[in-house]
LUMGU-609597 format. One record per residue (C-alpha): residue number from 1; residue in three letters; x, y, z. Coordinates in steps of 0.5 Angstrom, whole numbers. Layout:
- NUM Ala X Y Z
...
This chain:
- 1 Met 315 169 99
- 2 Val 310 168 103
- 3 Trp 312 166 110
- 4 Val 307 161 114
- 5 Thr 308 160 120
- 6 Gly 303 154 124
- 7 Ala 303 151 118
- 8 Lys 301 144 120
- 9 Gly 295 146 123
- 10 Ile 288 146 121
- 11 Leu 289 154 117
- 12 Gly 295 153 116
- 13 Thr 294 146 112
- 14 Glu 289 150 108
- 15 Ile 293 156 106
- 16 Cys 299 153 104
- 17 Lys 295 149 99
- 18 Thr 291 155 96
- 19 Leu 298 158 96
- 20 Asn 300 152 92
- 21 Arg 295 151 88
- 22 Glu 296 159 85
- 23 Asp 303 158 84
- 24 Ile 306 164 90
- 25 Asp 312 161 93
- 26 Tyr 312 161 100
- 27 Val 316 157 105
- 28 Ala 311 154 111
- 29 Thr 313 152 118
- 30 Gly 311 148 124
- 31 Ser 314 147 131
- 32 Glu 320 147 127
- 33 Val 321 154 129
- 34 Asp 319 157 136
- 35 Ile 314 163 135
- 36 Thr 315 164 143
- 37 Asp 322 165 141
- 38 Ile 324 172 138
- 39 Asp 331 170 137
- 40 Glu 329 163 133
- 41 Val 324 167 129
- 42 Asn 329 173 127
- 43 Leu 335 167 125
- 44 Phe 330 164 121
- 45 Ala 327 170 117
- 46 His 333 172 116
- 47 Asn 336 167 112
- 48 Arg 340 169 106
- 49 Gly 336 165 102
- 50 Arg 330 167 104
- 51 Arg 327 174 101
- 52 Ile 320 174 106
- 53 Ser 315 179 102
- 54 Trp 309 177 107
- 55 Ile 308 173 113
- 56 Val 301 169 115
- 57 Asn 301 167 122
- 58 Cys 297 161 123
- 59 Ala 301 159 130
- 60 Ala 296 159 135
- 61 Tyr 294 155 142
- 62 Thr 287 154 140
- 63 Ala 285 148 146
- 64 Val 279 153 150
- 65 Asp 278 149 156
- 66 Lys 285 147 157
- 67 Ala 287 154 156
- 68 Glu 284 155 162
- 69 Asn 288 151 166
- 70 Glu 294 152 162
- 71 Ala 294 161 161
- 72 Ala 302 162 162
- 73 Leu 303 157 155
- 74 Cys 296 160 152
- 75 Glu 299 167 153
- 76 Lys 306 166 151
- 77 Ile 303 162 144
- 78 Asn 298 168 142
- 79 Phe 301 174 146
- 80 Lys 308 173 146
- 81 Gly 309 169 140
- 82 Ala 304 174 135
- 83 Glu 308 180 138
- 84 Asn 315 177 136
- 85 Val 312 176 129
- 86 Ala 309 183 128
- 87 Lys 317 185 130
- 88 Ile 321 181 126
- 89 Ala 315 182 120
- 90 Lys 316 190 121
- 91 Gly 324 189 121
- 92 Leu 323 185 114
- 93 Gly 318 191 111
- 94 Cys 313 186 110
- 95 Pro 306 186 111
- 96 Leu 303 181 116
- 97 Ile 296 177 117
- 98 His 295 175 123
- 99 Phe 288 171 125
- 100 Ser 283 172 130
- 101 Thr 277 170 133
- 102 Asp 270 171 136
- 103 Tyr 271 170 142
- 104 Val 274 176 143
- 105 Phe 267 178 144
- 106 Asp 262 176 150
- 107 Gly 257 174 146
- 108 Thr 252 177 151
- 109 Gly 249 181 144
- 110 Ser 243 180 139
- 111 Val 246 184 133
- 112 Thr 252 182 128
- 113 Tyr 258 184 131
- 114 Arg 263 189 127
- 115 Glu 269 191 127
- 116 Asp 269 197 131
- 117 Asp 265 194 137
- 118 Pro 268 194 145
- 119 Ala 272 187 145
- 120 Gln 270 184 151
- 121 Pro 273 176 152
- 122 Val 271 172 158
- 123 Ser 276 167 157
- 124 Val 283 165 157
- 125 Tyr 283 163 149
- 126 Gly 279 170 148
- 127 Lys 283 174 152
- 128 Thr 291 172 150
- 129 Lys 287 172 143
- 130 Leu 286 179 144
- 131 Gln 292 181 147
- 132 Gly 295 178 141
- 133 Glu 291 182 136
- 134 Arg 293 189 140
- 135 Ala 301 187 140
- 136 Val 299 186 132
- 137 Ala 297 192 131
- 138 Ala 302 196 136
- 139 Phe 308 193 133
- 140 Asn 307 192 125
- 141 Glu 303 198 121
- 142 Arg 302 193 116
- 143 Phe 297 189 119
- 144 Tyr 290 185 117
- 145 Ile 287 181 123
- 146 Val 283 176 120
- 147 Arg 277 174 126
- 148 Thr 273 168 124
- 149 Ser 269 163 127
- 150 Trp 267 155 129
- 151 Leu 273 154 125
- 152 Tyr 274 147 122
- 153 Gly 278 143 116
- 154 Arg 283 137 115
- 155 Gly 288 140 118
- 156 Gly 287 138 125
- 157 Lys 282 137 131
- 158 Asn 274 140 130
- 159 Phe 268 140 131
- 160 Val 265 137 124
- 161 Asn 271 131 125
- 162 Thr 269 130 132
- 163 Met 261 130 130
- 164 Leu 263 124 124
- 165 Cys 267 120 130
- 166 Phe 261 120 135
- 167 Met 256 119 130
- 168 Asn 259 114 127
- 169 Glu 261 110 135
- 170 Leu 254 112 139
- 171 Asp 247 112 139
- 172 Ser 245 118 141
- 173 Phe 249 125 145
- 174 Thr 248 132 146
- 175 Val 250 138 143
- 176 Val 248 146 146
- 177 Asn 242 148 142
- 178 Asp 243 156 145
- 179 Gln 250 159 143
- 180 Ile 249 161 136
- 181 Gly 254 162 131
- 182 Ser 257 161 123
- 183 Pro 262 156 122
- 184 Thr 268 156 117
- 185 Asn 271 152 112
- 186 Ala 279 153 112
- 187 Ala 279 153 105
- 188 Asp 275 159 104
- 189 Leu 278 163 110
- 190 Ser 285 162 106
- 191 Phe 283 164 100
- 192 Ala 280 170 103
- 193 Ala 287 171 106
- 194 Leu 289 170 99
- 195 Gln 286 176 97
- 196 Phe 289 181 101
- 197 Ile 296 179 98
- 198 Lys 293 179 91
- 199 Lys 290 186 93
- 200 Ala 294 190 98
- 201 Asp 294 197 94
- 202 His 287 197 95
- 203 Cys 286 194 102
- 204 Glu 287 199 108
- 205 Ala 291 196 114
- 206 Gly 286 194 120
- 207 Ile 282 188 123
- 208 Tyr 277 184 118
- 209 Asn 271 180 119
- 210 Tyr 270 173 116
- 211 Ser 266 167 117
- 212 Asn 261 163 112
- 213 Glu 255 166 111
- 214 Gly 249 165 115
- 215 Val 248 162 122
- 216 Cys 246 157 126
- 217 Thr 246 153 132
- 218 Trp 251 148 135
- 219 Phe 245 143 135
- 220 Glu 243 146 128
- 221 Phe 251 145 126
- 222 Ala 251 138 128
- 223 Asn 244 135 125
- 224 Glu 247 138 118
- 225 Ile 253 135 119
- 226 Tyr 249 129 120
- 227 Arg 245 129 115
- 228 Leu 250 131 109
- 229 Gly 254 125 113
- 230 Arg 248 119 112
- 231 Leu 248 123 105
- 232 Asn 254 121 103
- 233 Gly 256 115 106
- 234 Leu 261 117 111
- 235 Ile 255 116 117
- 236 Lys 255 108 117
- 237 Lys 249 107 122
- 238 Glu 243 111 126
- 239 Cys 245 117 131
- 240 Phe 240 121 135
- 241 Ile 243 128 137
- 242 Cys 239 131 143
- 243 Pro 239 138 144
- 244 Cys 241 142 151
- 245 Thr 243 148 154
- 246 Thr 249 152 156
- 247 Val 247 151 163
- 248 Glu 246 143 162
- 249 Cys 253 142 158
- 250 Pro 257 146 161
- 251 Thr 265 146 159
- 252 Lys 271 149 163
- 253 Ala 271 155 159
- 254 Pro 265 160 158
- 255 Arg 264 161 150
- 256 Pro 259 167 147
- 257 Ala 252 165 146
- 258 Phe 252 170 140
- 259 Ser 259 171 136
- 260 Val 255 172 128
- 261 Leu 260 177 125
- 262 Asp 259 182 121
- 263 Lys 262 181 114
- 264 Thr 261 187 110
- 265 Lys 267 191 110
- 266 Ile 272 184 108
- 267 Lys 266 184 102
- 268 Lys 267 191 100
- 269 Thr 274 191 101
- 270 Leu 276 184 97
- 271 Gln 270 184 92
- 272 Ile 268 177 94
- 273 Asp 263 173 96
- 274 Ile 262 169 101
- 275 Pro 259 162 101
- 276 Asp 253 159 106
- 277 Trp 255 155 111
- 278 Lys 251 149 109
- 279 Thr 254 149 102
- 280 Ser 261 149 104
- 281 Leu 260 144 109
- 282 Arg 257 140 103
- 283 Lys 263 140 99
- 284 Tyr 267 140 105
- 285 Leu 264 133 106
- 286 Glu 263 130 99
- 287 Asn 271 131 98
- 288 Asp 272 127 105
């Protein structure tokens, strides 16, 4: 049985859909199991009616800007919560899949980030996610940490859905055009994560990068959402998207200017093809 934590979020929702589609037995939890409470996690995991063979930890604090003012809460969830899950997985003798972020990098480079590149987060969110990574690796040697970027999906607030709302409500708005990364459809990431379970005998523990193929700025991402949204009848009116710089559109938390992830390792290990971000965005909007 697979235990999915944070099952009601963007990624957790898709992980459960993927497990269900593949007819893999799983149990899903959200707020009813507080991963920051080790006793609560232990009680759930050792319920006699469950035989947990994998844990997929999707639980996380992801409000990047709010985290700057809620550092203690962010650390509690992203660091201590991850540590607790890793300890429980170790006690159960089962592997753990844990998700992290491109925000562990400072984004000052111009070459795709490999898994072994130095992590230098510049935000509270990024720092706590890096702490979580290190805790997972320290407490359970059977770990698969998957870093991703610019995630969107149907289980919660995300850039794509926010843009669709803006485009239907506003005549114009600005989006930054000097931050470069790769959007990721949660459904594609979920498929990749499942391969670790299916191919565990051939997968070394460690950190892996995953995002959709291709790169863009947030402004280019927004324009593609607008184009496809109009094409599919999701946007009912004209809207003008204005490019701006990070300096012109400051946020509470600093963002990496460049956070494109190198995916060579995960493609080779899992023997998978990764869809281009425009293709995955089109599929997402066509099925909306």
